[in-house]
C-alpha angles and dihedrals in degrees: 000000000000116000095188129037120248090237091054092049094050091044091058094043088052090047093055122082137160096283110226098183126033128197102241091201093063119079132189110251120246088243094054092042091054088056093048091048090053090049088058092047092049093053112127118238138182109287085355086271098138097209094187148082125210117213113201113201119196098146105110095212091053092048089052090053090052096050097079088050087053099063085267091286109171095216089076092063100032099048125098097230128014113204115201113196114209131179134208113266091211138012116218138180088260089060091053091048090053091051093045090050091051091047091052091048095049097041099037092239131138120254088232091060090057096051092104093054092048090049091054093051091044092054092048107035105025107027101019131085091265089071089074089072099024095135090056089050090051092046091056090056091059090063090061087056091048091054092048090050094051094048092048090048092051092052090052093047093248119142124229139179114200115198146163092199092116138099101246096195090055091048089052090053096046093046093045095241096142108116092011095103091241131099131194117258106168143336136227122198111205135190135086130323121250114247091239098052099124092198092066091077099036113116115253114255109217133150114247121261093256089060097051108021123067123188119203 
C-alpha cells in the first residue's frame, strides 16, 4: 500500500537539485537528521554486507579544513551537515564473521545455520576473482547509499549536493582514515538552499523517457 502519492514523490524529486549555495544560518534539526541517518543505515547493499562507513561532519573548523580539499567549493563550509562516504579497502573473512554474527543476533538464528551463506560470500569476495578489485566493489555500494540519502532528503525538504569534486587522499588524511581500513569515495553537503542560489529555479535538464527508458 502506497504511503505517499506519486504526485507528491515526483514533486519532491523535481524540487531537489544539486544545491550550489547553502544558507549557513539554517541547520538540519536533530529530528530530521536522525531520520536521514537511518536512511543511510537502511541502504541496501550487495549480500547486505554494508562495506562502508559514513562520516558526518558538523564541526565548523573541520569543514573549513576540508574545503581546500574540495576544490574550494563553498558548500562544504556553508552546509549544515557534510556526509563523507567511505568504503572498505578490503573485505576479509573477519568482516564476514562480524556480519554473520550480527545477522544471527538480529534474526535469532544460529551462526551454524548461516555457514552456507558465509561460505558463498567467502568464495566470491575473499577467495574469488572479485577480491582483486574488492575496493572498487565496495565503492560502488556507497553510491547506492548516496542515492538513498538524496531521495530521503528530498522527501524531508532538505537540500543536498552530492559531488566527487574532492581530493580523496587529502580527505583521508584530514579525517584520520589512514590505517582505518576505509577510504573516502565521495561527499554530500546537506542543509538548506540560500535564497539567492540562482540554480534553485533553473529548469531541470533531463532526456525524455524515450531516450533513456526502453520497454521490452
